[in-house]
N, CA, C and O of each residue as an XYZ file, in Angstrom:
728
protein
N       5.303    -53.151   -151.358
C       4.311    -53.535   -150.374
C       4.983    -54.129   -149.144
O       4.590    -53.861   -148.008
N       6.021    -54.955   -149.400
C       6.731    -55.584   -148.295
C       7.436    -54.533   -147.435
O       7.498    -54.680   -146.214
N       7.967    -53.475   -148.052
C       8.643    -52.403   -147.332
C       7.669    -51.687   -146.399
O       8.044    -51.314   -145.288
N       6.429    -51.492   -146.834
C       5.419    -50.851   -145.985
C       5.135    -51.713   -144.761
O       4.940    -51.182   -143.668
N       5.109    -53.007   -144.922
C       4.878    -53.924   -143.799
C       6.013    -53.840   -142.782
O       5.783    -53.828   -141.573
N       7.237    -53.781   -143.293
C       8.394    -53.686   -142.414
C       8.369    -52.361   -141.659
O       8.609    -52.333   -140.452
N       8.081    -51.270   -142.356
C       8.014    -49.957   -141.714
C       6.891    -49.906   -140.681
O       7.067    -49.347   -139.598
N       5.741    -50.484   -141.010
C       4.623    -50.516   -140.068
C       4.995    -51.309   -138.820
O       4.697    -50.882   -137.705
N       5.638    -52.447   -138.995
C       6.059    -53.283   -137.867
C       7.060    -52.542   -136.993
O       6.977    -52.600   -135.766
N       8.004    -51.846   -137.615
C       8.991    -51.064   -136.855
C       8.314    -49.937   -136.080
O       8.632    -49.700   -134.915
N       7.386    -49.249   -136.724
C       6.673    -48.161   -136.051
C       5.856    -48.688   -134.874
O       5.819    -48.059   -133.816
N       5.208    -49.825   -135.047
C       4.424    -50.431   -133.974
C       5.331    -50.845   -132.821
O       5.002    -50.610   -131.658
N       6.451    -51.449   -133.128
C       7.397    -51.868   -132.084
C       7.924    -50.663   -131.323
O       8.040    -50.706   -130.098
N       8.249    -49.575   -132.045
C       8.735    -48.367   -131.387
C       7.664    -47.762   -130.485
O       7.966    -47.335   -129.371
N       6.419    -47.720   -130.950
C       5.350    -47.131   -130.132
C       5.102    -47.960   -128.879
O       4.814    -47.403   -127.820
N       5.207    -49.276   -128.981
C       5.059    -50.129   -127.799
C       6.201    -49.883   -126.821
O       5.984    -49.827   -125.611
N       7.425    -49.735   -127.344
C       8.573    -49.453   -126.497
C       8.415    -48.098   -125.817
O       8.686    -47.972   -124.623
N       7.980    -47.084   -126.559
C       7.807    -45.742   -125.997
C       6.740    -45.739   -124.904
O       6.895    -45.046   -123.898
N       5.676    -46.492   -125.082
C       4.625    -46.578   -124.075
C       5.163    -47.230   -122.812
O       4.864    -46.772   -121.709
N       5.943    -48.281   -122.948
C       6.492    -48.961   -121.789
C       7.561    -48.129   -121.101
O       7.830    -48.337   -119.917
N       8.180    -47.185   -121.817
C       9.217    -46.355   -121.228
C       8.648    -45.430   -120.158
O       9.384    -44.982   -119.278
N       7.354    -45.138   -120.218
C       6.737    -44.353   -119.171
C       6.719    -45.198   -117.911
O       6.515    -46.411   -117.957
N       6.932    -44.547   -116.811
C       7.015    -45.255   -115.548
C       5.638    -45.667   -115.046
O       4.647    -44.968   -115.255
N       5.598    -46.800   -114.388
C       4.381    -47.286   -113.753
C       3.895    -46.279   -112.708
O       2.707    -46.226   -112.390
N       4.822    -45.486   -112.181
C       4.490    -44.536   -111.120
C       3.835    -43.258   -111.635
O       3.310    -42.479   -110.840
N       3.853    -43.026   -112.937
C       3.262    -41.812   -113.496
C       1.774    -41.683   -113.165
O       1.257    -40.569   -113.087
N       1.086    -42.798   -112.973
C      -0.336    -42.768   -112.629
C      -0.572    -42.070   -111.291
O      -1.658    -41.539   -111.056
N       0.414    -42.064   -110.427
C       0.260    -41.430   -109.115
C       0.134    -39.912   -109.219
O      -0.436    -39.274   -108.334
N       0.659    -39.340   -110.287
C       0.618    -37.884   -110.461
C      -0.805    -37.335   -110.510
O      -1.041    -36.193   -110.113
N      -1.744    -38.128   -110.988
C      -3.122    -37.666   -111.142
C      -4.010    -38.030   -109.963
O      -5.216    -37.787   -110.002
N      -3.438    -38.605   -108.925
C      -4.204    -38.999   -107.754
C      -4.234    -37.842   -106.762
O      -3.181    -37.358   -106.345
N      -5.431    -37.392   -106.380
C      -5.569    -36.253   -105.470
C      -5.032    -36.530   -104.069
O      -4.763    -35.590   -103.322
N      -4.871    -37.790   -103.701
C      -4.359    -38.147   -102.378
C      -2.828    -38.199   -102.355
O      -2.227    -38.527   -101.332
N      -2.211    -37.875   -103.480
C      -0.753    -37.955   -103.606
C      -0.192    -36.579   -103.947
O      -0.684    -35.895   -104.844
N       0.846    -36.189   -103.215
C       1.623    -35.010   -103.583
C       2.800    -35.504   -104.401
O       3.408    -36.520   -104.064
N       3.126    -34.805   -105.458
C       4.211    -35.283   -106.312
C       5.121    -34.149   -106.757
O       4.707    -33.000   -106.904
N       6.371    -34.519   -106.965
C       7.360    -33.633   -107.572
C       8.050    -34.461   -108.642
O       8.578    -35.537   -108.362
N       8.044    -33.957   -109.861
C       8.704    -34.640   -110.971
C       9.651    -33.638   -111.617
O       9.236    -32.581   -112.092
N      10.928    -33.991   -111.624
C      11.945    -33.137   -112.224
C      12.578    -33.935   -113.356
O      13.117    -35.021   -113.143
N      12.505    -33.378   -114.565
C      13.022    -34.067   -115.741
C      14.398    -33.551   -116.136
O      14.882    -32.557   -115.596
N      15.009    -34.230   -117.070
C      16.371    -33.923   -117.516
C      16.534    -32.456   -117.913
O      17.576    -31.858   -117.644
N      15.532    -31.879   -118.541
C      15.627    -30.484   -118.975
C      15.884    -29.550   -117.800
O      16.672    -28.611   -117.911
N      15.225    -29.803   -116.682
C      15.429    -28.969   -115.502
C      16.835    -29.161   -114.940
O      17.482    -28.194   -114.538
N      17.308    -30.401   -114.912
C      18.662    -30.649   -114.429
C      19.691    -30.002   -115.342
O      20.708    -29.493   -114.871
N      19.433    -30.017   -116.643
C      20.348    -29.363   -117.582
C      20.348    -27.853   -117.361
O      21.394    -27.209   -117.445
N      19.171    -27.289   -117.080
C      19.086    -25.861   -116.795
C      19.886    -25.531   -115.532
O      20.587    -24.520   -115.490
N      19.786    -26.372   -114.513
C      20.548    -26.160   -113.286
C      22.047    -26.182   -113.553
O      22.805    -25.435   -112.935
N      22.463    -27.029   -114.463
C      23.898    -27.127   -114.754
C      24.430    -25.852   -115.415
O      25.638    -25.612   -115.401
N      23.564    -25.050   -115.982
C      23.968    -23.790   -116.612
C      24.432    -22.765   -115.581
O      25.135    -21.812   -115.917
N      24.035    -22.965   -114.321
C      24.416    -22.034   -113.266
C      25.822    -22.285   -112.743
O      26.262    -21.609   -111.814
N      26.522    -23.232   -113.314
C      27.842    -23.633   -112.837
C      28.814    -22.457   -112.771
O      29.573    -22.343   -111.809
N      28.805    -21.606   -113.750
C      29.751    -20.483   -113.785
C      29.538    -19.539   -112.610
O      30.502    -18.986   -112.080
N      28.308    -19.350   -112.201
C      28.002    -18.440   -111.091
C      28.352    -19.039   -109.739
O      28.393    -18.317   -108.743
N      28.604    -20.342   -109.680
C      28.834    -21.012   -108.408
C      30.271    -21.488   -108.241
O      30.530    -22.403   -107.459
N      31.202    -20.888   -108.959
C      32.593    -21.334   -108.914
C      33.194    -21.315   -107.515
O      34.093    -22.105   -107.229
N      32.729    -20.447   -106.649
C      33.336    -20.299   -105.334
C      32.831    -21.315   -104.308
O      33.458    -21.485   -103.262
N      31.734    -21.979   -104.577
C      31.164    -22.910   -103.613
C      31.387    -24.357   -104.060
O      30.749    -24.815   -105.007
N      32.288    -25.080   -103.385
C      32.573    -26.452   -103.791
C      31.351    -27.369   -103.663
O      31.153    -28.253   -104.496
N      30.535    -27.163   -102.631
C      29.340    -27.991   -102.444
C      28.353    -27.784   -103.594
O      27.741    -28.738   -104.076
N      28.206    -26.546   -104.024
C      27.309    -26.243   -105.140
C      27.837    -26.852   -106.438
O      27.059    -27.353   -107.250
N      29.143    -26.812   -106.633
C      29.740    -27.413   -107.828
C      29.491    -28.925   -107.854
O      29.206    -29.493   -108.908
N      29.598    -29.567   -106.693
C      29.356    -31.005   -106.589
C      27.910    -31.318   -106.969
O      27.644    -32.289   -107.678
N      26.981    -30.492   -106.495
C      25.574    -30.673   -106.828
C      25.357    -30.527   -108.331
O      24.647    -31.328   -108.938
N      25.967    -29.504   -108.933
C      25.814    -29.256   -110.367
C      26.364    -30.439   -111.168
O      25.734    -30.877   -112.131
N      27.521    -30.954   -110.781
C      28.108    -32.106   -111.475
C      27.181    -33.316   -111.411
O      27.010    -34.031   -112.398
N      26.588    -33.537   -110.250
C      25.678    -34.671   -110.102
C      24.403    -34.437   -110.918
O      23.896    -35.360   -111.555
N      23.890    -33.213   -110.899
C      22.658    -32.887   -111.616
C      22.797    -33.111   -113.116
O      21.827    -33.482   -113.778
N      23.989    -32.890   -113.659
C      24.216    -33.087   -115.086
C      23.945    -34.530   -115.514
O      23.615    -34.790   -116.671
N      24.086    -35.455   -114.580
C      23.968    -36.873   -114.905
C      22.620    -37.485   -114.546
O      22.441    -38.698   -114.657
N      21.682    -36.666   -114.120
C      20.374    -37.190   -113.726
C      19.373    -36.957   -114.851
O      19.287    -35.861   -115.405
N      18.621    -37.999   -115.179
C      17.600    -37.910   -116.225
C      16.243    -37.547   -115.647
O      15.492    -36.779   -116.248
N      15.924    -38.103   -114.471
C      14.645    -37.762   -113.850
C      14.689    -38.048   -112.359
O      15.430    -38.907   -111.881
N      13.866    -37.294   -111.644
C      13.677    -37.494   -110.223
C      12.182    -37.384   -109.968
O      11.548    -36.414   -110.383
N      11.623    -38.369   -109.292
C      10.190    -38.365   -108.990
C      10.011    -38.678   -107.514
O      10.576    -39.639   -106.991
N       9.213    -37.846   -106.852
C       8.890    -38.054   -105.445
C       7.373    -38.025   -105.308
O       6.711    -37.086   -105.751
N       6.837    -39.070   -104.688
C       5.403    -39.159   -104.433
C       5.215    -39.377   -102.938
O       5.851    -40.249   -102.347
N       4.333    -38.577   -102.327
C       4.062    -38.722   -100.903
C       2.565    -38.794   -100.667
O       1.777    -38.189   -101.393
N       2.182    -39.546    -99.635
C       0.769    -39.659    -99.282
C       0.646    -40.100    -97.831
O       1.574    -40.664    -97.250
N      -0.511    -39.831    -97.267
C      -0.834    -40.370    -95.946
C      -2.067    -41.270    -96.050
O      -2.579    -41.745    -95.036
N      -2.540    -41.502    -97.272
C      -3.710    -42.339    -97.527
C      -3.298    -43.816    -97.546
O      -2.427    -44.213    -98.320
N      -3.921    -44.610    -96.702
C      -3.537    -46.024    -96.573
C      -3.830    -46.835    -97.838
O      -3.056    -47.727    -98.186
N      -4.933    -46.539    -98.530
C      -5.236    -47.270    -99.766
C      -4.215    -46.948   -100.855
O      -3.786    -47.831   -101.598
N      -3.840    -45.699   -100.938
C      -2.842    -45.302   -101.930
C      -1.493    -45.923   -101.584
O      -0.736    -46.316   -102.471
N      -1.201    -46.009   -100.295
C       0.044    -46.646    -99.864
C       0.086    -48.100   -100.311
O       1.116    -48.575   -100.790
N      -1.026    -48.806   -100.158
C      -1.101    -50.205   -100.600
C      -0.879    -50.287   -102.111
O      -0.200    -51.192   -102.596
N      -1.455    -49.339   -102.848
C      -1.271    -49.292   -104.303
C       0.200    -49.021   -104.637
O       0.766    -49.652   -105.529
N       0.810    -48.080   -103.916
C       2.231    -47.778   -104.134
C       3.087    -49.016   -103.885
O       4.002    -49.310   -104.654
N       2.791    -49.729   -102.822
C       3.572    -50.915   -102.489
C       3.465    -51.971   -103.586
O       4.455    -52.615   -103.931
N       2.260    -52.149   -104.136
C       2.081    -53.090   -105.244
C       2.869    -52.631   -106.470
O       3.495    -53.440   -107.155
N       2.834    -51.327   -106.740
C       3.575    -50.780   -107.874
C       5.078    -51.013   -107.708
O       5.764    -51.409   -108.650
N       5.574    -50.762   -106.497
C       7.002    -50.950   -106.237
C       7.389    -52.407   -106.445
O       8.390    -52.698   -107.099
N       6.601    -53.322   -105.891
C       6.878    -54.753   -106.024
C       6.924    -55.163   -107.488
O       7.835    -55.874   -107.914
N       5.936    -54.710   -108.256
C       5.876    -55.040   -109.681
C       7.049    -54.418   -110.440
O       7.682    -55.081   -111.262
N       7.335    -53.151   -110.163
C       8.405    -52.437   -110.850
C       9.767    -53.077   -110.578
O      10.575    -53.252   -111.490
N      10.009    -53.421   -109.314
C      11.276    -54.035   -108.929
C      11.465    -55.361   -109.665
O      12.549    -55.649   -110.173
N      10.398    -56.166   -109.718
C      10.481    -57.471   -110.391
C      10.674    -57.309   -111.900
O      11.528    -57.968   -112.492
N       9.883    -56.435   -112.519
C       9.960    -56.257   -113.972
C      11.288    -55.679   -114.429
O      11.792    -56.031   -115.495
N      11.853    -54.794   -113.624
C      13.087    -54.114   -114.018
C      14.334    -54.709   -113.381
O      15.436    -54.181   -113.526
N      14.139    -55.818   -112.674
C      15.249    -56.543   -112.059
C      16.135    -55.650   -111.201
O      17.363    -55.719   -111.270
N      15.490    -54.803   -110.385
C      16.230    -53.980   -109.449
C      16.743    -54.861   -108.313
O      16.137    -55.879   -107.978
N      17.848    -54.462   -107.737
C      18.477    -55.209   -106.652
C      18.209    -54.473   -105.346
O      18.366    -53.255   -105.259
N      17.804    -55.229   -104.337
C      17.594    -54.597   -103.037
C      18.948    -54.212   -102.464
O      19.821    -55.059   -102.275
N      19.109    -52.938   -102.195
C      20.354    -52.435   -101.625
C      20.329    -52.578   -100.114
O      21.297    -53.034    -99.504
N      19.215    -52.185    -99.518
C      19.069    -52.336    -98.074
C      17.621    -52.118    -97.680
O      16.824    -51.578    -98.446
N      17.296    -52.549    -96.470
C      15.992    -52.247    -95.889
C      16.211    -52.025    -94.407
O      17.085    -52.634    -93.789
N      15.406    -51.148    -93.854
C      15.485    -50.835    -92.432
C      14.067    -50.779    -91.881
O      13.133    -50.336    -92.549
N      13.938    -51.233    -90.662
C      12.622    -51.229    -90.029
C      12.798    -50.857    -88.560
O      13.671    -51.383    -87.869
N      11.964    -49.955    -88.107
C      11.881    -49.649    -86.688
C      10.451    -49.250    -86.377
O       9.571    -49.386    -87.227
N      10.209    -48.762    -85.174
C       8.836    -48.445    -84.785
C       8.242    -47.295    -85.597
O       7.021    -47.149    -85.670
N       9.090    -46.492    -86.196
C       8.604    -45.358    -86.973
C       8.275    -45.711    -88.413
O       7.499    -45.002    -89.055
N       8.841    -46.779    -88.932
C       8.513    -47.132    -90.303
C       9.474    -48.102    -90.933
O      10.392    -48.621    -90.299
N       9.228    -48.328    -92.207
C      10.020    -49.245    -93.017
C      10.607    -48.456    -94.178
O       9.920    -47.654    -94.811
N      11.872    -48.690    -94.446
C      12.541    -48.040    -95.565
C      13.199    -49.134    -96.402
O      13.913    -49.989    -95.878
N      12.947    -49.093    -97.710
C      13.566    -50.052    -98.628
C      14.228    -49.290    -99.766
O      13.660    -48.349   -100.321
N      15.435    -49.717   -100.099
C      16.179    -49.118   -101.195
C      16.478    -50.188   -102.234
O      16.879    -51.304   -101.903
N      16.276    -49.826   -103.492
C      16.584    -50.718   -104.607
C      17.432    -49.940   -105.597
O      17.325    -48.718   -105.707
N      18.276    -50.666   -106.314
C      19.115    -50.029   -107.324
C      19.130    -50.841   -108.609
O      18.871    -52.044   -108.622
N      19.439    -50.143   -109.676
C      19.802    -50.781   -110.939
C      21.287    -50.469   -111.097
O      21.655    -49.303   -111.245
N      22.145    -51.486   -111.069
C      23.597    -51.242   -111.081
C      24.037    -50.378   -112.257
O      23.433    -50.387   -113.329
N      25.109    -49.633   -112.016
C      25.685    -48.770   -113.034
C      27.017    -49.300   -113.516
O      27.305    -50.492   -113.411
N      27.819    -48.403   -114.043
C      29.098    -48.768   -114.642
C      30.127    -49.230   -113.610
O      30.974    -50.074   -113.907
N      30.053    -48.676   -112.400
C      30.998    -49.056   -111.352
C      30.236    -49.413   -110.082
O      29.016    -49.270   -110.009
N      30.964    -49.870   -109.105
C      30.390    -50.256   -107.818
C      29.749    -49.071   -107.098
O      28.767    -49.244   -106.376
N      30.291    -47.883   -107.284
C      29.787    -46.691   -106.610
C      28.701    -45.955   -107.388
O      28.152    -44.964   -106.907
N      28.396    -46.433   -108.577
C      27.392    -45.751   -109.397
C      26.225    -46.682   -109.689
O      26.378    -47.896   -109.823
N      25.045    -46.059   -109.784
C      23.842    -46.806   -110.139
C      23.109    -46.051   -111.235
O      23.243    -44.834   -111.363
N      22.331    -46.783   -112.024
C      21.529    -46.160   -113.078
C      20.174    -45.714   -112.549
O      19.535    -44.823   -113.108
N      19.743    -46.355   -111.453
C      18.459    -45.984   -110.858
C      18.514    -46.272   -109.371
O      19.068    -47.280   -108.933
N      17.932    -45.371   -108.610
C      17.793    -45.545   -107.171
C      16.319    -45.376   -106.846
O      15.711    -44.361   -107.185
N      15.750    -46.372   -106.192
C      14.342    -46.324   -105.812
C      14.271    -46.482   -104.300
O      14.884    -47.388   -103.736
N      13.524    -45.602   -103.646
C      13.332    -45.678   -102.212
C      11.834    -45.697   -101.923
O      11.068    -44.937   -102.515
N      11.430    -46.565   -101.014
C      10.032    -46.606   -100.579
C      10.012    -46.618    -99.057
O      10.575    -47.506    -98.416
N       9.350    -45.612    -98.495
C       9.190    -45.489    -97.045
C       7.712    -45.622    -96.748
O       6.885    -44.927    -97.338
N       7.379    -46.523    -95.826
C       5.970    -46.634    -95.453
C       5.802    -46.779    -93.940
O       6.728    -47.128    -93.208
N       4.590    -46.496    -93.519
C       4.163    -46.612    -92.124
C       5.021    -45.797    -91.168
O       5.595    -46.335    -90.221
N       5.103    -44.504    -91.422
C       5.860    -43.647    -90.521
C       5.056    -43.247    -89.276
O       5.542    -42.471    -88.453
N       3.856    -43.760    -89.135
C       3.029    -43.532    -87.945
C       2.917    -42.059    -87.571
O       2.974    -41.709    -86.392
N       2.761    -41.207    -88.559
C       2.577    -39.792    -88.290
C       3.841    -39.066    -87.875
O       3.786    -37.874    -87.572
N       4.986    -39.750    -87.850
C       6.234    -39.135    -87.412
C       6.897    -38.317    -88.515
O       7.637    -37.374    -88.234
N       6.634    -38.675    -89.756
C       7.337    -38.028    -90.853
C       6.718    -36.712    -91.266
O       5.496    -36.582    -91.346
N       7.571    -35.740    -91.529
C       7.120    -34.452    -92.029
C       8.096    -33.968    -93.086
O       9.314    -34.066    -92.934
N       7.532    -33.452    -94.148
C       8.326    -32.815    -95.185
C       7.741    -31.428    -95.363
O       6.566    -31.273    -95.694
N       8.573    -30.421    -95.141
C       8.138    -29.022    -95.214
C       6.909    -28.773    -94.343
O       5.992    -28.059    -94.749
N       6.890    -29.365    -93.143
C       5.817    -29.117    -92.193
C       4.538    -29.896    -92.435
O       3.577    -29.746    -91.680
N       4.503    -30.732    -93.475
C       3.299    -31.513    -93.772
C       3.488    -32.944    -93.314
O       4.554    -33.530    -93.503
N       2.441    -33.514    -92.703
C       2.483    -34.899    -92.260
C       2.516    -35.816    -93.487
O       1.668    -35.726    -94.375
N       3.498    -36.679    -93.509
C       3.643    -37.637    -94.605
C       3.965    -38.989    -93.989
O       4.900    -39.119    -93.199
N       3.192    -39.977    -94.354
C       3.443    -41.311    -93.832
C       4.161    -42.207    -94.833
O       4.780    -43.198    -94.446
N       4.085    -41.871    -96.099
C       4.638    -42.752    -97.130
C       5.306    -41.932    -98.226
O       4.771    -40.925    -98.690
N       6.479    -42.388    -98.624
C       7.247    -41.687    -99.651
C       7.767    -42.704   -100.658
O       8.310    -43.744   -100.284
N       7.596    -42.396   -101.917
C       8.167    -43.178   -103.006
C       9.042    -42.229   -103.801
O       8.575    -41.188   -104.263
N      10.300    -42.581   -103.962
C      11.232    -41.734   -104.679
C      11.998    -42.587   -105.676
O      12.441    -43.692   -105.365
N      12.144    -42.052   -106.875
C      12.968    -42.729   -107.871
C      13.837    -41.688   -108.572
O      13.361    -40.632   -108.990
N      15.113    -42.013   -108.687
C      16.067    -41.160   -109.396
C      16.689    -42.026   -110.486
O      17.179    -43.123   -110.218
N      16.665    -41.522   -111.718
C      17.236    -42.256   -112.852
C      18.347    -41.400   -113.451
O      18.185    -40.195   -113.639
N      19.458    -42.030   -113.742
C      20.594    -41.343   -114.348
C      21.873    -42.072   -114.011
O      21.862    -43.272   -113.737
N      22.967    -41.351   -114.031
C      24.265    -41.881   -113.635
C      24.529    -41.335   -112.236
O      25.074    -40.243   -112.083
N      24.140    -42.098   -111.219
C      24.092    -41.609   -109.838
C      25.295    -42.138   -109.067
O      25.523    -43.346   -108.996
N      26.055    -41.219   -108.493
C      27.185    -41.581   -107.656
C      26.686    -41.682   -106.218
O      26.289    -40.678   -105.628
N      26.705    -42.878   -105.657
C      26.198    -43.088   -104.298
C      26.999    -42.309   -103.262
O      26.481    -41.998   -102.190
N      28.235    -41.996   -103.560
C      29.055    -41.231   -102.630
C      28.641    -39.758   -102.566
O      28.956    -39.066   -101.598
N      27.943    -39.285   -103.587
C      27.584    -37.865   -103.661
C      26.095    -37.606   -103.480
O      25.667    -36.454   -103.546
N      25.300    -38.637   -103.256
C      23.850    -38.475   -103.193
C      23.408    -37.561   -102.057
O      22.376    -36.901   -102.181
N      24.150    -37.499   -100.958
C      23.734    -36.678    -99.823
C      23.683    -35.196   -100.187
O      22.856    -34.459    -99.649
N      24.549    -34.751   -101.089
C      24.503    -33.356   -101.524
C      23.208    -33.032   -102.245
O      22.628    -31.966   -102.041
N      22.756    -33.943   -103.083
C      21.497    -33.755   -103.790
C      20.330    -33.736   -102.808
O      19.402    -32.940   -102.951
N      20.380    -34.612   -101.814
C      19.314    -34.697   -100.808
C      19.174    -33.365   -100.083
O      18.065    -32.855    -99.920
N      20.283    -32.809    -99.656
C      20.249    -31.545    -98.920
C      19.767    -30.390    -99.790
O      18.941    -29.589    -99.354
N      20.277    -30.298   -101.015
C      19.928    -29.178   -101.891
C      18.464    -29.198   -102.345
O      17.859    -28.144   -102.538
N      17.895    -30.401   -102.514
C      16.530    -30.496   -103.020
C      15.508    -30.793   -101.925
O      14.337    -31.033   -102.220
N      15.946    -30.779   -100.659
C      15.055    -31.013    -99.532
C      14.306    -32.345    -99.673
O      13.094    -32.419    -99.466
N      15.059    -33.393   -100.031
C      14.482    -34.724   -100.208
C      14.484    -35.461    -98.870
O      15.158    -35.042    -97.929
N      13.728    -36.557    -98.785
C      13.674    -37.305    -97.525
C      15.066    -37.711    -97.049
O      15.869    -38.243    -97.816
N      15.339    -37.452    -95.767
C      16.656    -37.717    -95.193
C      16.998    -39.202    -95.137
O      18.165    -39.554    -94.963
N      16.008    -40.081    -95.281
C      16.282    -41.517    -95.294
C      17.255    -41.887    -96.405
O      17.929    -42.914    -96.324
N      17.332    -41.062    -97.436
C      18.250    -41.338    -98.534
C      19.708    -41.284    -98.077
O      20.570    -41.901    -98.703
N      19.993    -40.564    -97.009
C      21.366    -40.515    -96.509
C      21.870    -41.896    -96.110
O      23.080    -42.124    -96.089
N      20.978    -42.810    -95.797
C      21.370    -44.166    -95.413
C      22.019    -44.908    -96.576
O      22.744    -45.881    -96.368
N      21.762    -44.455    -97.789
C      22.301    -45.130    -98.981
C      23.734    -44.741    -99.248
O      24.508    -45.546    -99.765
N      24.101    -43.528    -98.908
C      25.459    -43.041    -99.201
C      26.492    -43.973    -98.642
O      26.405    -44.416    -97.497
N      27.476    -44.266    -99.468
C      28.559    -45.145    -99.019
C      29.535    -44.337    -98.187
O      29.811    -43.177    -98.495
N      30.045    -44.931    -97.158
C      31.011    -44.254    -96.272
C      32.419    -44.470    -96.801
O      33.382    -43.986    -96.207
């Protein structure tokens, strides 16, 4: 009887952990005012299979090497002000709960950009990169669509020196180039 109690407690603890492992940002996927792109580890692993076909292109090889180490990439965009306020609250809560470190922030007349990281094994690597861009005043466009707010999170073993290659290959917001170390 005691063994059943222990097993039940372990199962309950695991289910609570698994529920919390889902990102707070997943709720944005079902919001009609939000455009989203979610790329999971399986897709990155599939991309790494193309390595043999890309032997001649050093830039492509660099992208493949980086892709092998990424677990997930999520991009959420909106021009809805209420959703933006919700995103900002989510970011604030997520940063505090996960003890992310502010890497940098930039502000000008076109908008605000904030970068947060979860440190990795070395100074040049991070386990998570989170970017939040808001209030672009109609200046921002991704693939020809007006976007005022962008939330991006990348989880994995991310080399900050190589992030610009991923940005270019996946047509991600160019603000991420500000993170790359020189």
